[in-house]
MDAnalysis code that builds the backbone (N, CA, C; Angstrom):
import MDAnalysis as mda
import numpy as np

u = mda.Universe.empty(663, n_residues=221, atom_resindex=np.repeat(np.arange(221), 3), trajectory=True)
u.add_TopologyAttr("name", ["N", "CA", "C"] * 221)
u.add_TopologyAttr("resid", np.arange(1, 222))
u.add_TopologyAttr("resname", ["MET", "ARG", "CYS", "ILE", "THR", "TRP", "ASN", "LYS", "GLN", "SER", "TYR", "PHE", "CYS", "ILE", "ILE", "SER", "THR", "TYR", "TYR", "ILE", "ASP", "MET", "ASP", "ASP", "ILE", "MET", "LYS", "GLN", "PRO", "GLU", "ARG", "ASP", "ASN", "ARG", "ILE", "LYS", "LYS", "TYR", "GLY", "GLY", "TRP", "ALA", "MET", "ASN", "ILE", "SER", "ASP", "THR", "GLU", "ALA", "GLU", "LYS", "ILE", "VAL", "HIS", "ASP", "TYR", "GLY", "ASP", "VAL", "ALA", "TYR", "LEU", "PHE", "LYS", "ARG", "ILE", "ILE", "GLU", "ASP", "VAL", "PHE", "GLY", "LYS", "LYS", "TYR", "SER", "TYR", "GLY", "VAL", "GLN", "ASP", "THR", "GLU", "TRP", "SER", "GLY", "ASP", "SER", "PHE", "THR", "TRP", "SER", "ILE", "PHE", "PRO", "GLU", "GLY", "ASN", "ARG", "PHE", "LEU", "ASP", "GLU", "ILE", "ALA", "ILE", "THR", "PHE", "GLY", "ASN", "PRO", "THR", "ASN", "MET", "ILE", "ALA", "GLN", "CYS", "ASN", "PHE", "GLU", "VAL", "LYS", "GLN", "SER", "LEU", "LEU", "ASP", "CYS", "GLU", "PHE", "ASP", "GLU", "LEU", "LEU", "THR", "GLU", "ILE", "ASP", "GLU", "GLU", "SER", "SER", "ASN", "TRP", "ASP", "TYR", "GLY", "ASP", "PRO", "ASP", "VAL", "PRO", "TRP", "GLU", "LEU", "ASP", "LEU", "GLY", "THR", "SER", "ASP", "CYS", "TYR", "GLY", "GLU", "ASP", "GLU", "CYS", "ASN", "ALA", "ALA", "CYS", "TRP", "VAL", "HIS", "ILE", "SER", "ALA", "TYR", "HIS", "SER", "ASP", "SER", "GLY", "ASN", "VAL", "PHE", "GLN", "ASP", "LEU", "PRO", "THR", "VAL", "ASP", "GLU", "LEU", "ASP", "ASP", "TYR", "PHE", "GLU", "ARG", "ILE", "LYS", "GLU", "ILE", "ILE", "ASP", "SER", "HIS", "LYS", "LYS", "LYS", "THR", "VAL", "LYS", "LYS", "GLY", "SER"])
u.atoms.positions = np.array([
    [3.140, -21.805, 15.797],
    [2.039, -22.803, 16.017],
    [1.157, -22.510, 15.537],
    [0.379, -23.138, 15.104],
    [-1.164, -22.872, 14.373],
    [-2.322, -23.598, 15.005],
    [-3.450, -22.520, 15.670],
    [-4.377, -23.644, 16.003],
    [-5.249, -23.277, 15.277],
    [-6.532, -24.115, 15.297],
    [-7.431, -24.429, 14.679],
    [-8.930, -24.960, 15.518],
    [-9.906, -24.121, 15.262],
    [-11.187, -24.679, 16.591],
    [-12.097, -24.792, 15.406],
    [-12.754, -25.817, 15.591],
    [-14.139, -26.264, 14.535],
    [-15.682, -26.006, 15.569],
    [-15.512, -25.999, 16.784],
    [-16.372, -25.840, 17.559],
    [-15.700, -25.108, 19.185],
    [-16.432, -24.662, 20.008],
    [-16.409, -24.200, 20.906],
    [-14.977, -24.771, 21.993],
    [-15.766, -26.452, 21.971],
    [-14.665, -26.956, 22.824],
    [-13.501, -27.971, 22.195],
    [-13.712, -27.842, 20.879],
    [-12.517, -29.056, 20.383],
    [-11.696, -27.946, 18.931],
    [-10.618, -28.494, 19.084],
    [-9.547, -27.657, 18.582],
    [-8.252, -28.376, 18.374],
    [-7.415, -28.442, 17.190],
    [-6.146, -28.981, 17.625],
    [-5.064, -28.081, 16.951],
    [-3.906, -28.183, 17.459],
    [-2.530, -27.071, 16.673],
    [-1.808, -27.552, 16.182],
    [-1.333, -26.899, 15.182],
    [-0.273, -27.571, 13.969],
    [0.900, -26.875, 14.213],
    [2.196, -27.482, 15.094],
    [3.646, -27.197, 14.785],
    [3.977, -27.299, 13.631],
    [4.999, -26.310, 13.421],
    [5.470, -26.222, 12.089],
    [7.163, -26.244, 12.695],
    [7.605, -26.560, 11.951],
    [9.298, -26.511, 12.039],
    [10.043, -25.871, 11.258],
    [11.311, -24.835, 11.344],
    [11.705, -24.379, 9.777],
    [13.260, -24.600, 10.134],
    [13.712, -24.771, 9.299],
    [15.205, -25.163, 9.213],
    [16.191, -24.369, 8.595],
    [17.324, -23.458, 9.522],
    [17.700, -22.136, 8.838],
    [18.868, -22.406, 9.000],
    [19.724, -22.641, 7.184],
    [20.674, -22.952, 7.474],
    [21.874, -21.743, 7.687],
    [22.094, -21.548, 9.133],
    [23.227, -20.453, 9.228],
    [24.299, -20.802, 8.640],
    [24.971, -21.612, 8.003],
    [26.217, -21.498, 6.999],
    [26.024, -20.823, 5.719],
    [24.775, -21.195, 5.648],
    [24.375, -20.754, 3.930],
    [24.326, -19.616, 4.244],
    [23.511, -18.782, 5.285],
    [23.182, -17.318, 5.271],
    [24.573, -16.632, 5.566],
    [25.845, -17.254, 6.366],
    [26.725, -16.384, 6.036],
    [27.577, -16.918, 4.968],
    [27.110, -17.365, 3.919],
    [27.889, -17.610, 2.524],
    [27.261, -16.549, 1.535],
    [26.259, -15.380, 2.248],
    [24.625, -15.254, 1.004],
    [26.209, -13.366, 0.848],
    [26.552, -13.254, 1.665],
    [27.243, -11.915, 1.314],
    [28.863, -11.978, 0.296],
    [29.396, -13.437, 0.464],
    [30.500, -14.152, -0.682],
    [29.696, -14.080, -1.970],
    [28.850, -14.613, -2.161],
    [27.678, -14.804, -3.214],
    [27.427, -13.397, -3.844],
    [26.678, -12.564, -3.413],
    [26.364, -10.900, -3.751],
    [27.926, -10.301, -4.288],
    [28.951, -10.568, -3.619],
    [30.393, -9.465, -4.122],
    [30.567, -11.131, -5.334],
    [30.529, -12.289, -5.222],
    [30.974, -12.715, -6.414],
    [29.820, -12.523, -8.117],
    [28.901, -12.097, -7.730],
    [27.660, -11.706, -8.037],
    [28.048, -10.716, -9.121],
    [28.229, -9.793, -7.860],
    [28.545, -8.497, -8.620],
    [29.947, -8.416, -9.052],
    [30.645, -8.919, -9.234],
    [32.335, -8.833, -9.528],
    [31.819, -9.889, -11.481],
    [31.512, -11.108, -11.206],
    [31.832, -11.999, -12.129],
    [30.119, -12.251, -13.084],
    [28.943, -11.703, -12.689],
    [27.838, -12.472, -12.970],
    [27.457, -13.416, -11.850],
    [25.652, -13.388, -12.430],
    [24.785, -14.607, -12.043],
    [25.213, -15.642, -12.490],
    [26.193, -16.124, -13.382],
    [26.285, -17.420, -13.442],
    [27.637, -17.906, -12.351],
    [28.109, -16.947, -11.771],
    [29.461, -17.618, -10.700],
    [28.254, -17.395, -8.978],
    [27.327, -17.261, -9.034],
    [26.709, -17.656, -7.680],
    [27.175, -18.741, -6.714],
    [27.196, -19.744, -7.123],
    [27.607, -21.155, -6.567],
    [28.402, -21.773, -6.908],
    [29.943, -20.921, -7.486],
    [30.869, -21.466, -7.138],
    [31.653, -20.874, -6.585],
    [33.289, -21.170, -6.281],
    [34.098, -20.229, -5.693],
    [34.838, -19.471, -5.980],
    [35.209, -18.363, -5.749],
    [36.066, -17.268, -6.315],
    [37.178, -17.820, -7.224],
    [37.544, -18.842, -6.913],
    [38.633, -19.551, -7.609],
    [38.593, -20.142, -8.981],
    [37.261, -20.927, -9.178],
    [36.696, -21.409, -9.937],
    [35.980, -20.130, -11.120],
    [35.695, -19.252, -10.364],
    [35.285, -18.139, -11.228],
    [36.115, -17.547, -11.548],
    [37.162, -17.190, -11.053],
    [38.567, -16.459, -11.987],
    [39.269, -17.022, -12.618],
    [39.004, -18.616, -12.615],
    [39.724, -19.586, -13.461],
    [38.673, -19.764, -14.931],
    [37.651, -19.530, -14.778],
    [36.750, -19.291, -15.844],
    [36.752, -18.550, -16.556],
    [36.830, -17.026, -15.844],
    [37.553, -15.903, -16.834],
    [38.189, -15.597, -16.933],
    [39.537, -16.529, -17.094],
    [40.973, -16.251, -17.133],
    [40.792, -17.354, -18.740],
    [40.313, -18.668, -18.883],
    [40.822, -19.441, -19.657],
    [39.254, -19.220, -20.721],
    [38.177, -18.282, -20.014],
    [37.281, -18.422, -21.354],
    [36.420, -16.892, -22.007],
    [37.644, -16.360, -21.475],
    [37.447, -14.348, -21.501],
    [37.608, -14.206, -22.494],
    [38.059, -14.802, -23.555],
    [38.389, -14.210, -24.851],
    [36.760, -14.869, -25.836],
    [36.024, -15.651, -25.234],
    [34.878, -16.352, -25.795],
    [34.149, -15.086, -25.583],
    [33.726, -14.613, -23.950],
    [32.982, -13.851, -23.637],
    [32.892, -12.321, -24.903],
    [34.480, -12.422, -24.600],
    [34.716, -10.655, -25.246],
    [33.960, -10.716, -27.010],
    [34.638, -12.577, -27.540],
    [33.401, -12.417, -29.137],
    [32.224, -12.232, -29.196],
    [31.736, -12.293, -28.192],
    [30.544, -12.666, -28.263],
    [29.490, -11.086, -27.407],
    [30.408, -10.864, -27.114],
    [30.223, -8.877, -26.903],
    [30.231, -8.024, -28.373],
    [31.344, -8.715, -29.018],
    [31.495, -7.794, -29.828],
    [30.405, -8.239, -31.157],
    [29.715, -9.628, -31.250],
    [29.073, -10.217, -32.261],
    [27.585, -9.405, -31.752],
    [27.135, -9.699, -30.351],
    [25.922, -8.556, -30.159],
    [26.003, -7.391, -30.367],
    [27.079, -6.509, -30.148],
    [27.420, -4.782, -30.488],
    [26.705, -5.377, -32.340],
    [27.375, -6.118, -32.876],
    [27.315, -5.900, -34.862],
    [25.995, -6.139, -34.991],
    [25.330, -7.018, -34.192],
    [24.239, -7.680, -34.806],
    [23.451, -6.173, -34.099],
    [22.882, -6.156, -32.951],
    [21.529, -5.378, -32.607],
    [22.027, -3.949, -32.519],
    [23.222, -3.608, -32.442],
    [23.353, -1.556, -32.659],
    [24.607, -1.594, -31.171],
    [25.836, -1.035, -32.046],
    [26.949, -0.616, -31.257],
    [26.574, 0.473, -30.028],
    [25.610, 1.202, -30.544],
    [25.311, 2.284, -29.649],
    [24.727, 1.579, -28.205],
    [24.608, 0.693, -27.732],
    [23.666, 0.780, -26.347],
    [24.550, -1.082, -25.737],
    [24.451, -0.631, -24.693],
    [25.088, -1.966, -23.878],
    [23.914, -3.316, -23.822],
    [24.395, -4.477, -23.108],
    [23.675, -5.558, -23.523],
    [23.926, -6.727, -21.859],
    [23.324, -6.675, -21.849],
    [23.255, -7.777, -21.042],
    [22.979, -9.805, -20.903],
    [23.444, -10.384, -20.576],
    [22.942, -11.733, -21.052],
    [22.834, -12.564, -20.023],
    [21.834, -13.549, -19.979],
    [21.243, -14.104, -19.024],
    [20.657, -14.984, -19.397],
    [20.272, -15.995, -18.329],
    [19.371, -17.242, -19.040],
    [20.062, -17.958, -20.253],
    [20.918, -18.297, -20.490],
    [22.014, -18.823, -21.572],
    [21.380, -20.677, -21.458],
    [21.168, -20.936, -22.048],
    [20.745, -22.947, -22.420],
    [21.272, -23.207, -23.758],
    [21.583, -24.844, -23.562],
    [22.121, -25.037, -24.834],
    [21.529, -26.463, -24.621],
    [20.732, -27.173, -26.036],
    [19.976, -28.289, -25.846],
    [20.035, -28.938, -27.100],
    [22.104, -28.726, -27.463],
    [22.611, -29.755, -28.574],
    [22.221, -29.506, -30.138],
    [21.082, -29.158, -30.274],
    [21.269, -28.201, -32.238],
    [20.727, -26.762, -31.485],
    [20.456, -26.389, -30.805],
    [20.159, -24.967, -30.621],
    [21.220, -24.329, -29.362],
    [21.069, -23.212, -29.310],
    [21.239, -22.209, -27.648],
    [20.118, -20.977, -27.006],
    [20.041, -21.068, -26.269],
    [18.860, -19.972, -26.284],
    [19.555, -18.757, -25.244],
    [19.538, -17.038, -25.848],
    [20.128, -16.224, -24.598],
    [18.602, -15.558, -24.229],
    [19.020, -14.684, -23.613],
    [17.701, -13.808, -22.736],
    [18.934, -12.546, -23.004],
    [18.439, -11.808, -23.269],
    [19.184, -10.258, -23.463],
    [18.657, -8.915, -23.370],
    [19.542, -8.334, -22.383],
    [18.534, -7.157, -22.341],
    [19.604, -6.046, -22.659],
    [18.850, -4.971, -23.507],
    [19.530, -4.038, -24.069],
    [18.928, -2.546, -23.013],
    [20.507, -2.138, -22.684],
    [20.497, -0.652, -21.637],
    [20.695, 0.467, -22.444],
    [19.915, 1.486, -22.424],
    [19.951, 3.284, -23.068],
    [19.093, 3.540, -24.128],
    [18.118, 2.061, -24.604],
    [17.406, 2.055, -26.265],
    [15.900, 2.849, -25.939],
    [15.101, 3.264, -26.447],
    [13.930, 3.188, -26.650],
    [12.965, 2.797, -25.630],
    [12.363, 1.680, -26.375],
    [11.146, 0.866, -25.493],
    [11.457, -0.730, -25.653],
    [12.489, -1.040, -26.136],
    [12.621, -2.657, -25.642],
    [13.414, -3.399, -24.674],
    [12.712, -3.961, -24.107],
    [13.052, -4.269, -22.522],
    [13.821, -5.451, -22.434],
    [13.240, -6.658, -23.465],
    [14.018, -8.343, -23.580],
    [13.768, -8.509, -24.782],
    [15.064, -9.296, -25.036],
    [14.894, -10.147, -26.370],
    [15.509, -11.285, -25.986],
    [14.487, -12.767, -25.998],
    [14.662, -13.973, -26.074],
    [14.848, -14.996, -27.243],
    [16.026, -15.059, -27.545],
    [16.452, -15.947, -28.845],
    [16.899, -17.087, -28.530],
    [16.429, -17.690, -29.854],
    [16.788, -18.702, -29.778],
    [17.572, -19.377, -31.286],
    [18.785, -19.913, -31.558],
    [19.633, -19.733, -32.413],
    [20.003, -21.149, -33.061],
    [19.513, -21.264, -34.246],
    [19.343, -22.738, -35.321],
    [18.744, -21.658, -36.451],
    [18.039, -23.126, -36.963],
    [17.421, -22.453, -38.273],
    [16.377, -23.163, -38.638],
    [14.779, -21.342, -38.272],
    [15.410, -20.647, -38.165],
    [16.070, -20.461, -36.973],
    [15.956, -19.391, -36.959],
    [16.662, -18.634, -35.384],
    [15.294, -18.195, -35.287],
    [14.566, -18.277, -33.931],
    [13.542, -17.434, -33.101],
    [13.911, -16.736, -32.060],
    [12.838, -15.396, -32.163],
    [13.169, -14.485, -31.719],
    [11.610, -13.963, -31.291],
    [11.936, -13.053, -29.703],
    [10.562, -12.817, -29.479],
    [11.271, -11.866, -28.496],
    [10.899, -10.720, -28.922],
    [11.092, -9.124, -28.671],
    [9.816, -8.713, -27.607],
    [10.304, -8.240, -26.319],
    [8.999, -7.710, -24.974],
    [9.114, -6.554, -24.932],
    [8.562, -5.908, -25.053],
    [8.175, -4.152, -24.544],
    [6.559, -4.130, -23.496],
    [6.920, -3.849, -22.647],
    [5.723, -3.379, -21.826],
    [5.554, -1.647, -21.882],
    [4.055, -1.618, -21.913],
    [3.319, -0.404, -22.259],
    [2.799, 0.037, -20.753],
    [2.680, 0.790, -19.774],
    [1.745, 0.728, -18.937],
    [0.540, 1.844, -19.154],
    [-1.146, 1.681, -18.770],
    [-1.527, 2.402, -19.731],
    [-2.953, 2.411, -18.022],
    [-2.895, 3.743, -17.931],
    [-4.564, 4.154, -17.167],
    [-5.625, 3.714, -18.024],
    [-6.912, 3.304, -17.865],
    [-7.939, 3.222, -18.739],
    [-8.559, 4.412, -18.238],
    [-8.382, 4.936, -17.052],
    [-9.021, 5.918, -16.700],
    [-9.057, 7.765, -17.716],
    [-7.632, 7.444, -18.434],
    [-6.997, 8.423, -19.226],
    [-7.007, 7.939, -21.001],
    [-8.187, 6.634, -21.135],
    [-8.775, 6.373, -22.299],
    [-10.031, 6.422, -22.739],
    [-9.767, 6.598, -24.031],
    [-10.971, 7.524, -24.604],
    [-11.843, 6.056, -24.779],
    [-11.735, 5.207, -24.816],
    [-11.779, 3.189, -25.546],
    [-11.969, 2.740, -24.252],
    [-12.451, 1.596, -24.344],
    [-12.121, 0.418, -23.371],
    [-10.495, -0.084, -23.806],
    [-9.852, -0.820, -22.434],
    [-8.532, -1.388, -22.747],
    [-8.308, -2.371, -23.684],
    [-9.469, -2.933, -23.541],
    [-9.691, -4.404, -25.064],
    [-9.671, -3.708, -26.443],
    [-10.585, -2.838, -26.117],
    [-10.780, -1.851, -27.830],
    [-9.325, -1.892, -28.100],
    [-8.496, -1.356, -27.265],
    [-7.080, -0.757, -27.400],
    [-6.274, -1.670, -28.278],
    [-6.475, -3.157, -27.146],
    [-5.579, -3.894, -27.705],
    [-5.818, -4.687, -29.212],
    [-7.708, -4.714, -29.564],
    [-7.709, -5.321, -30.741],
    [-7.431, -4.492, -31.531],
    [-7.587, -2.922, -31.740],
    [-7.035, -1.784, -32.749],
    [-5.402, -2.027, -32.665],
    [-4.429, -2.042, -32.126],
    [-3.069, -2.159, -31.887],
    [-3.156, -3.074, -32.738],
    [-3.734, -4.985, -32.502],
    [-3.765, -5.856, -33.231],
    [-4.031, -6.013, -34.652],
    [-4.866, -5.525, -35.006],
    [-5.332, -5.574, -36.634],
    [-4.611, -4.317, -37.393],
    [-3.710, -3.227, -36.520],
    [-3.158, -2.187, -37.156],
    [-1.766, -3.018, -37.047],
    [-1.241, -3.931, -36.690],
    [0.498, -4.498, -36.622],
    [0.277, -5.395, -37.896],
    [-0.924, -5.831, -37.871],
    [-1.003, -7.368, -38.484],
    [-1.104, -6.237, -39.962],
    [-0.887, -5.294, -40.423],
    [-0.775, -4.610, -42.125],
    [0.644, -3.719, -41.962],
    [1.590, -4.249, -40.764],
    [2.881, -3.613, -41.047],
    [3.694, -4.309, -41.707],
    [4.662, -3.692, -43.009],
    [5.570, -4.271, -43.314],
    [6.998, -4.855, -42.658],
    [7.063, -5.799, -41.944],
    [8.334, -5.891, -40.912],
    [8.305, -7.302, -41.038],
    [9.735, -7.695, -41.241],
    [10.259, -8.832, -41.592],
    [10.260, -9.444, -42.693],
    [10.906, -10.755, -42.786],
    [10.321, -11.207, -44.493],
    [8.943, -11.568, -44.959],
    [8.480, -11.100, -46.268],
    [6.906, -11.325, -46.704],
    [6.521, -12.362, -46.004],
    [7.182, -13.818, -46.185],
    [6.814, -15.395, -45.808],
    [7.068, -15.567, -44.403],
    [7.449, -14.345, -43.865],
    [7.609, -14.968, -42.973],
    [7.249, -13.307, -41.594],
    [6.446, -13.087, -41.734],
    [6.086, -11.398, -41.096],
    [6.789, -11.833, -39.326],
    [6.658, -10.624, -39.008],
    [6.873, -10.382, -37.501],
    [5.265, -10.741, -37.057],
    [4.994, -11.199, -35.558],
    [3.872, -11.527, -34.794],
    [3.616, -11.010, -34.096],
    [2.810, -9.948, -33.762],
    [2.511, -9.659, -32.488],
    [1.775, -10.341, -31.652],
    [2.002, -11.187, -30.511],
    [1.299, -11.195, -29.486],
    [0.809, -10.373, -28.409],
    [-0.322, -10.267, -28.236],
    [-0.819, -9.632, -26.846],
    [-1.708, -10.353, -25.958],
    [-1.203, -11.533, -25.459],
    [-2.316, -12.437, -24.723],
    [-2.367, -12.352, -23.497],
    [-0.733, -11.722, -23.005],
    [-0.728, -11.181, -21.985],
    [-0.827, -10.240, -21.204],
    [-1.518, -9.482, -21.698],
    [-1.938, -8.105, -21.711],
    [-3.047, -8.228, -20.792],
    [-3.199, -7.496, -19.942],
    [-4.096, -7.245, -18.449],
    [-4.336, -6.243, -17.686],
    [-5.649, -5.730, -16.996],
    [-5.721, -5.044, -16.118],
    [-6.019, -5.633, -14.759],
    [-5.310, -4.479, -13.862],
    [-5.156, -4.984, -12.501],
    [-5.110, -3.763, -11.501],
    [-5.619, -4.096, -10.788],
    [-5.897, -2.899, -10.001],
    [-7.562, -2.604, -10.146],
    [-7.517, -1.043, -9.825],
    [-8.626, -0.024, -10.529],
    [-8.657, 0.527, -11.711],
    [-7.551, 0.765, -11.920],
    [-6.748, 1.576, -12.791],
    [-5.960, 0.946, -14.043],
    [-5.306, 0.461, -13.488],
    [-4.092, -0.095, -14.185],
    [-3.815, -0.904, -15.086],
    [-3.843, -0.922, -16.343],
    [-3.182, -2.244, -17.284],
    [-2.147, -1.956, -17.592],
    [-1.575, -3.146, -18.325],
    [-0.259, -3.215, -18.998],
    [-0.288, -3.778, -20.043],
    [-0.158, -3.437, -21.428],
    [-0.083, -3.277, -22.589],
    [0.993, -4.408, -22.796],
    [1.216, -6.089, -22.556],
    [2.529, -6.554, -23.021],
    [2.446, -6.871, -24.313],
    [3.246, -6.633, -25.191],
    [4.061, -6.294, -26.310],
    [4.672, -8.047, -26.780],
    [4.361, -8.463, -27.355],
    [5.183, -9.769, -27.452],
    [5.774, -9.784, -29.057],
    [6.738, -9.320, -29.858],
    [6.618, -9.561, -31.402],
    [7.696, -11.452, -31.322],
    [6.964, -11.919, -32.017],
    [7.619, -13.081, -32.911],
    [7.955, -13.090, -33.643],
    [9.591, -14.038, -34.223],
    [10.304, -13.060, -35.357],
    [10.874, -14.674, -35.628],
    [10.826, -14.894, -36.974],
    [11.607, -16.364, -36.951],
    [12.670, -15.824, -38.159],
    [13.886, -16.001, -38.325],
    [15.036, -15.372, -39.737],
    [15.688, -17.035, -39.959],
    [15.367, -17.199, -41.057],
    [15.819, -18.822, -41.673],
    [17.043, -17.990, -42.870],
    [18.204, -18.720, -42.443],
    [19.015, -18.283, -42.902],
    [19.918, -19.725, -43.743],
    [20.869, -19.484, -44.979],
    [21.224, -20.117, -46.341],
    [22.255, -20.905, -45.364],
    [22.880, -22.090, -46.060],
    [23.898, -22.865, -45.595],
    [25.210, -22.222, -45.493],
    [25.259, -21.126, -46.142],
    [26.107, -20.086, -46.193],
    [26.254, -19.108, -45.451],
    [25.252, -19.185, -44.474],
    [24.516, -18.038, -43.576],
    [24.909, -17.990, -42.296],
    [24.555, -17.679, -41.417],
    [24.816, -17.796, -39.944],
    [23.460, -17.889, -39.435],
    [23.746, -17.941, -37.919],
    [22.501, -17.655, -37.019],
    [22.344, -16.324, -36.602],
    [22.881, -15.576, -37.120],
    [22.747, -14.171, -36.666],
    [22.381, -13.514, -37.827],
    [21.984, -13.998, -38.876],
    [21.588, -13.498, -39.965],
    [19.865, -12.958, -40.384],
    [20.145, -11.489, -40.599],
    [18.349, -10.684, -41.130],
    [17.717, -10.785, -40.216],
    [18.718, -10.955, -38.631],
    [17.899, -10.620, -37.106],
    [18.020, -8.626, -37.307],
    [16.493, -8.112, -36.548],
    [16.403, -6.746, -36.287],
    [17.127, -6.105, -35.523],
    [17.899, -4.816, -35.644],
    [18.266, -4.405, -34.529],
    [17.695, -3.868, -33.273],
    [18.180, -3.667, -32.123],
    [17.075, -2.863, -31.138],
    [16.546, -1.471, -31.633],
    [17.514, -0.878, -32.617],
    [16.619, -0.066, -32.867],
    [15.309, 0.339, -34.155],
    [15.772, -1.001, -34.908],
    [14.355, -1.276, -35.520],
    [13.358, -1.548, -35.108],
    [13.252, -3.092, -33.708],
    [12.268, -3.279, -32.358],
    [12.084, -1.519, -31.922],
    [12.487, -1.065, -31.711],
    [12.129, 0.317, -30.928],
    [11.083, 0.912, -31.791],
    [11.444, 0.866, -33.405],
    [10.820, 1.871, -34.250],
    [9.036, 1.040, -34.296],
    [9.491, -0.433, -34.086],
    [8.292, -0.944, -34.210],
    [7.598, -0.919, -32.856],
    [8.053, -0.934, -32.005],
    [7.193, -0.834, -30.623],
    [7.027, 0.879, -30.362],
    [7.535, 1.825, -31.296],
    [7.224, 3.253, -31.098],
    [5.708, 3.587, -32.052],
    [5.519, 2.879, -32.349],
    [4.497, 2.753, -33.449],
    [2.995, 2.608, -32.328],
    [2.978, 1.411, -31.981],
    [1.913, 0.901, -31.062],
    [2.174, 2.053, -30.044],
    [2.846, 2.877, -29.405],
    [3.060, 3.844, -28.508],
    [1.990, 4.722, -28.881],
    [1.942, 5.177, -30.489],
    [1.705, 6.024, -31.135],
    [0.150, 6.018, -31.333],
    [-0.701, 4.659, -31.122],
    [-1.715, 4.171, -31.081],
    [-2.283, 4.222, -30.080],
    [-1.315, 4.225, -28.654],
    [-1.997, 3.926, -27.319],
    [-2.226, 5.641, -27.174],
    [-1.005, 6.509, -27.578],
    [-1.130, 7.605, -27.295],
    [-2.058, 8.051, -28.071],
    [-2.892, 7.605, -29.454],
    [-4.033, 8.601, -30.067],
    [-5.060, 8.450, -29.301],
    [-4.990, 6.965, -28.391],
    [-6.335, 7.312, -27.513],
    [-6.310, 7.608, -26.206],
    [-5.451, 8.402, -25.930],
    [-5.584, 9.463, -24.851],
    [-6.397, 10.636, -24.761],
    [-7.380, 10.939, -23.536],
    [-8.622, 11.815, -23.889],
    [-7.883, 12.970, -24.430],
    [-8.711, 13.823, -24.469],
    [-7.704, 14.986, -25.437],
    [-7.096, 15.865, -24.290],
    [-8.107, 15.866, -22.897],
    [-7.675, 17.147, -21.498],
    [-6.138, 16.407, -21.350],
    [-6.106, 15.152, -21.154],
    [-4.641, 14.256, -20.952],
    [-3.708, 14.486, -21.798],
    [-3.827, 14.761, -23.265],
    [-3.068, 15.358, -24.253],
    [-2.186, 16.672, -24.091],
    [-3.367, 17.432, -24.090],
    [-3.126, 18.516, -23.583],
    [-1.818, 18.708, -22.220],
    [-2.264, 18.389, -21.382],
    [-1.646, 18.424, -20.128],
    [0.162, 17.199, -20.690],
    [-0.051, 16.729, -21.416],
    [1.406, 15.688, -21.281],
    [2.057, 15.967, -21.687],
])
């Protein structure tokens, strides 16, 4: 109950009612176990249904595992989440593990196949020899001259969601937009960059950030 007073004599109270589904709470451990065993897609179905899907469609999952490793690099492991199908294209969110910089790939397969590769760098303003906005401007200008992708469809870096929070902490949010066209005889995975190629790109951004660390910081880092 929450009471509000607008003068010394008058007030009113609001009584809030919350409904708790105890049956839903009791089922949560089962969901957690199912997610751990099968993945997030199985959260709202029964164990029997999940087991049947794995049994009936497991070959497809194994096929996609091989495709992803062939396209993006066999030395890393991958998690695929948030899959969507829209009739003429389908979208995956892919999370590589064991690599250097790349955090996530959001990819929509079609013609062209569109990819957004994401990496985040945490930066402390107090450790820089310039303002954070100036650093972002330099990264944007430098990256526009890099030779990545098709000359007609180069990679495009978006730093628009970068921001500072708190007194000293800043986040350089790097979103690289990549479009890969393929011929009628090609496939939706044609000309996509590997994880290593994306990591090399983000490493160049890190080098720019490191170049603006104060000299005393560089010696101690």
